[in-house]
C-alpha positions as CSV (number, residue, x, y, z in Angstrom):
1,X,-4.4,261.6,211.1
2,X,-2.3,258.5,212.5
3,X,-2.7,257.7,215.9
4,X,0.6,257.7,218.4
5,X,1.6,254.1,218.5
6,X,3.0,255.1,222.2
7,X,0.2,256.8,223.7
8,X,-0.4,254.1,226.0
9,X,3.2,254.1,227.5
10,X,3.1,257.6,228.1
11,X,-0.1,257.2,230.0
12,X,1.1,254.8,232.0
13,X,4.6,256.2,232.6
14,X,2.9,260.2,233.3
15,X,0.0,259.3,234.8
16,X,-1.6,259.7,238.8
17,X,-0.6,256.9,241.5
18,X,-2.9,254.6,241.7
19,X,-4.2,253.3,244.6
20,X,-1.3,250.3,244.7
21,X,1.2,252.8,244.7
22,X,-0.2,255.0,246.9
23,X,-0.3,251.8,249.4
24,X,3.2,250.7,249.0
25,X,4.5,254.4,249.7
26,X,2.7,254.0,252.8
27,X,4.1,250.4,253.5
28,X,7.8,251.8,253.0
29,X,6.8,254.8,255.3
30,X,6.2,252.4,258.2
31,X,8.7,250.0,257.7
32,X,11.0,252.9,257.9
33,X,9.7,254.6,260.3
34,X,9.3,251.4,262.4
35,X,13.3,250.2,262.0
36,X,14.3,254.1,262.9
37,X,12.1,253.2,266.2
38,X,13.4,249.6,267.2
39,X,17.0,251.5,266.7
40,X,15.5,254.4,269.2
41,X,14.0,251.9,271.5
42,X,17.6,249.3,271.3
43,X,19.3,251.8,272.4
44,X,17.3,253.2,274.7
45,X,17.0,250.1,276.7
46,X,20.6,249.4,276.4
47,X,21.7,253.1,278.3
48,X,18.5,251.6,280.8
49,X,19.7,248.7,282.0
50,X,23.6,249.5,282.2
51,X,21.9,252.8,284.3
52,X,19.5,250.6,286.5
53,X,23.1,247.6,287.2
54,X,25.1,250.5,287.9
55,X,22.9,252.4,289.7
56,X,23.8,250.8,292.9
57,X,27.6,251.7,292.2
58,X,26.7,255.5,291.4
59,X,24.9,255.7,294.6
60,X,28.1,254.4,296.8
61,X,31.5,256.0,294.3
62,X,29.1,258.6,293.5
63,X,31.3,261.0,290.4
64,X,34.6,259.9,292.6
65,X,34.6,256.9,290.9
66,X,35.2,258.8,287.0
67,X,38.6,260.8,288.5
68,X,39.9,258.2,291.3
69,X,42.6,255.9,290.1
70,X,42.6,253.2,292.6
71,X,41.1,249.7,290.9
72,X,41.0,247.7,294.5
73,X,38.2,244.7,294.6
74,X,39.6,243.6,298.1
75,X,39.3,247.0,299.5
76,X,36.3,248.0,297.8
77,X,37.8,251.0,296.2
78,X,37.2,251.5,292.5
79,X,38.3,254.3,290.3
80,X,38.6,254.8,286.6
81,X,40.4,257.6,285.9
82,X,43.8,255.8,284.2
83,X,41.3,253.7,282.3
84,X,40.0,257.0,280.5
85,X,43.4,258.3,280.1
86,X,44.2,255.5,278.5
87,X,41.0,255.3,276.4
88,X,41.4,258.8,274.8
89,X,45.1,258.7,274.5
90,X,45.4,255.9,272.8
91,X,42.4,256.8,270.3
92,X,43.7,260.3,269.7
93,X,47.0,259.0,269.2
94,X,45.9,256.2,266.5
95,X,43.6,258.8,264.9
96,X,46.6,260.4,264.2
97,X,48.5,258.1,262.3
98,X,45.7,256.5,260.7
99,X,43.6,259.8,260.4
100,X,46.5,261.1,258.6
101,X,47.7,257.5,256.5
102,X,44.3,257.0,256.0
103,X,43.4,260.8,254.0
104,X,46.7,260.2,252.2
105,X,45.9,257.2,250.8
106,X,42.6,258.0,249.8
107,X,44.6,260.9,248.4
108,X,47.1,258.4,246.1
109,X,43.9,256.6,245.1
110,X,42.0,259.3,243.8
111,X,43.6,262.0,242.5
112,X,44.7,260.3,239.3
113,X,47.8,259.4,240.2
114,X,47.3,255.2,240.0
115,X,45.8,254.2,237.0
116,X,41.6,253.4,237.5
117,X,42.1,249.5,237.7
118,X,45.0,249.5,239.9
119,X,43.4,252.2,242.4
120,X,40.0,249.3,242.1
121,X,42.9,247.4,243.7
122,X,44.8,248.9,246.6
123,X,41.5,250.1,247.4
124,X,40.0,246.3,248.0
125,X,43.6,245.8,249.5
126,X,43.0,248.7,252.4
127,X,39.1,247.5,253.0
128,X,40.4,243.7,253.5
129,X,42.0,245.2,256.4
130,X,39.0,245.9,258.1
131,X,37.7,241.9,257.9
132,X,40.8,240.3,259.7
133,X,40.2,239.1,263.4
134,X,41.3,242.0,266.1
135,X,42.6,238.8,267.5
136,X,45.0,237.9,265.0
137,X,46.1,241.7,265.0
138,X,46.8,241.3,268.9
139,X,48.9,238.1,268.3
140,X,50.6,240.0,265.5
141,X,51.3,242.7,267.3
142,X,52.3,240.5,270.5
143,X,55.0,238.2,268.2
144,X,56.2,240.7,265.1
145,X,55.4,244.7,265.9
146,X,56.5,244.7,269.6
147,X,59.5,242.8,268.9
148,X,60.4,245.4,265.8
149,X,60.3,248.2,267.4
150,X,61.6,247.4,270.6
151,X,65.3,248.7,270.1
152,X,63.9,251.7,268.6
153,X,61.6,252.4,271.9
154,X,64.7,251.8,274.2
155,X,66.9,254.0,272.3
156,X,64.8,257.0,272.6
157,X,64.5,255.9,276.0
158,X,68.3,256.2,276.4
159,X,68.7,259.3,274.3
160,X,65.7,261.6,274.8
161,X,64.6,260.0,278.5
162,X,63.9,263.3,279.9
163,X,61.0,264.0,277.2
164,X,57.8,262.6,278.5
165,X,56.8,260.8,275.8
166,X,60.0,259.3,276.2
167,X,60.1,258.9,280.1
168,X,60.6,254.7,280.0
169,X,61.6,251.7,278.1
170,X,59.3,249.4,276.0
171,X,59.9,246.0,278.1
172,X,56.8,244.7,276.7
173,X,53.1,245.8,275.9
174,X,52.6,249.5,276.4
175,X,50.7,252.6,274.8
176,X,53.2,252.4,271.6
177,X,52.3,249.0,270.0
178,X,48.7,249.2,271.2
179,X,48.1,253.1,269.3
180,X,50.1,251.2,266.2
181,X,48.0,248.8,266.1
182,X,45.0,250.3,266.6
183,X,46.0,252.8,263.9
184,X,46.1,250.0,261.9
185,X,42.9,248.8,262.5
186,X,40.8,252.4,262.0
187,X,42.7,252.8,258.8
188,X,40.2,250.7,256.4
189,X,37.2,252.8,257.7
190,X,39.1,256.5,257.4
191,X,40.2,255.5,254.2
192,X,37.3,254.2,252.5
193,X,35.0,256.8,253.6
194,X,37.5,259.5,252.4
195,X,37.9,257.6,249.1
196,X,34.5,258.8,248.5
197,X,34.4,262.1,250.4
198,X,37.0,263.1,247.3
199,X,35.0,261.2,244.5
200,X,31.9,262.8,245.7
201,X,33.4,266.2,244.6
202,X,32.9,266.9,241.0
203,X,35.6,266.8,238.4
204,X,34.8,270.0,237.1
205,X,35.9,271.5,240.1
206,X,39.8,270.8,240.4
207,X,39.6,271.5,236.1
208,X,38.1,274.7,237.7
209,X,41.4,275.2,239.9
210,X,44.0,274.0,237.0
211,X,42.4,276.7,234.9
212,X,43.4,278.7,237.5
213,X,47.0,278.1,237.4
214,X,47.6,275.8,240.1
215,X,49.8,272.8,240.2
216,X,48.5,269.5,241.1
217,X,49.3,269.8,245.1
218,X,47.6,273.2,245.1
219,X,44.5,271.8,243.4
220,X,44.9,268.9,245.9
221,X,45.3,270.7,248.9
222,X,43.4,274.2,248.3
223,X,40.6,272.8,246.7
224,X,39.6,269.6,246.8
225,X,40.7,268.9,250.2
226,X,38.4,271.6,252.1
227,X,35.5,270.6,249.2
228,X,35.6,267.2,251.1
229,X,36.4,268.1,254.4
230,X,32.7,267.2,255.4
231,X,33.1,263.6,254.3
232,X,36.6,263.4,256.1
233,X,35.7,264.9,259.1
234,X,32.9,261.9,259.2
235,X,35.4,259.3,258.5
236,X,37.7,260.4,261.2
237,X,34.8,260.8,263.9
238,X,33.9,256.9,262.8
239,X,37.5,255.8,262.9
240,X,37.7,257.5,266.5
241,X,34.7,255.8,267.7
242,X,35.9,252.8,266.3
243,X,39.1,252.9,269.1
244,X,37.0,253.9,271.3
245,X,35.6,251.0,271.7
246,X,38.5,248.2,270.6
247,X,38.7,245.4,273.0
248,X,40.7,242.4,272.7
249,X,43.3,244.0,270.3
250,X,44.1,246.7,273.7
251,X,43.3,244.3,275.7
252,X,46.7,242.2,274.4
253,X,49.0,244.9,273.4
254,X,47.9,247.7,276.1
255,X,49.5,246.6,279.8
256,X,46.5,246.5,281.9
257,X,48.3,248.9,283.9
258,X,46.2,251.1,286.5
259,X,48.4,254.2,286.1
260,X,48.5,258.2,283.8
261,X,51.3,258.4,282.1
262,X,52.4,260.4,278.7
263,X,55.0,257.9,277.7
264,X,54.5,256.3,275.0
265,X,56.0,253.1,275.9
266,X,54.6,252.9,279.4
267,X,51.6,250.1,279.8
268,X,48.6,251.6,280.0
269,X,45.1,250.5,280.3
270,X,41.1,251.3,278.6
271,X,38.0,250.8,279.5
272,X,37.2,248.4,277.3
273,X,40.0,246.3,278.3
274,X,39.0,246.8,281.4
275,X,35.5,245.6,281.3
276,X,36.9,242.5,278.9
277,X,39.4,241.6,281.6
278,X,37.5,241.8,284.8
279,X,34.1,240.8,284.7
280,X,35.3,236.6,283.8
281,X,36.2,236.9,287.6
282,X,33.8,239.2,288.7
283,X,32.0,239.2,292.2
284,X,28.6,241.1,293.0
285,X,29.9,244.8,293.8
286,X,32.4,244.8,291.4
287,X,30.2,244.1,288.6
288,X,28.1,247.0,289.4
289,X,31.2,249.1,289.1
290,X,32.1,247.7,285.6
291,X,28.1,248.5,284.7
292,X,29.4,252.0,285.6
293,X,32.5,252.2,284.0
294,X,30.7,251.0,280.6
295,X,27.9,253.8,281.0
296,X,31.4,255.8,281.3
297,X,32.1,254.9,278.2
298,X,29.0,255.0,275.8
299,X,28.6,258.9,277.4
300,X,32.2,259.1,276.2
301,X,31.7,257.5,272.7
302,X,28.5,259.5,273.0
303,X,29.8,263.0,273.7
304,X,32.8,262.6,270.7
305,X,29.7,261.0,268.1
306,X,27.8,264.9,269.2
307,X,31.3,266.8,269.0
308,X,32.4,264.9,265.9
309,X,28.9,266.5,264.3
310,X,29.4,270.2,265.3
311,X,32.5,270.2,263.6
312,X,31.4,268.7,260.4
313,X,28.6,271.1,260.4
314,X,31.3,273.7,261.5
315,X,33.1,272.7,258.1
316,X,30.4,272.2,256.2
317,X,29.5,275.9,256.7
318,X,32.6,277.3,255.7
319,X,34.1,275.0,253.1
320,X,30.8,273.6,251.5
321,X,28.9,276.6,252.0
322,X,26.2,274.8,253.0
């Protein structure tokens, strides 16, 4: 009987793991667990340091710091409610604009509207927006965007000034230019992750929808969009987190005004802008208050991410059945 020329290959491929394989597996597990432990330790250390330096301010100002509207260094009165409002308001506006546009771009690039090679070019162009420094976005907003939208903003104020969103004129930096620039900055994140979410959905799902007699847009809106919902929600959560922490562009564009207003054209402030603009000249007491504000920003970011994960799980159970 002729011997099998591939017997040694089969034995080598299908045989039990060797001692070296077990050692490599244990080493890889140790490296992975070590990396996870380092991340947890780093986050714990950051929270501990912020809490340690903010503790005197927490004792002095208490929870009133979170809902007071005065930031007066001379009077030693500190409150961050306008900054919390500005952070959430600008981020939500940016998410509304950048999120809708990012998902629309993902649909355009993945649902056979373009040739595959052309869609890759467009995707690369969108992702290149993430490489532009935030200070460049800020300068673009000051010298291009604000002069561009000011006539329309002032016309809206003159015509619909009774409406709270148009209650003030746009004289310079304000909420609208800051939110528009922030929307452009989160656009690459939302678009790239949404594209990957759509590509994860098997093409047979779309073919089955066509077989049921749906139109292209019915298949996209009623089949593909729900099937990719968990990935799209992840993109929106990451984009929102990106918007919450943006500093330099908002410090240049939002106006750094300690007020609460619904008007899109009124100047405002954010927690990140407050930290960036106040730290260089801050005294010991103000540094403690700023650390308290940084701790509040970290807490808001963590709460937003936890809430986003809960929404993602709920959407996954509803639309994907798992």
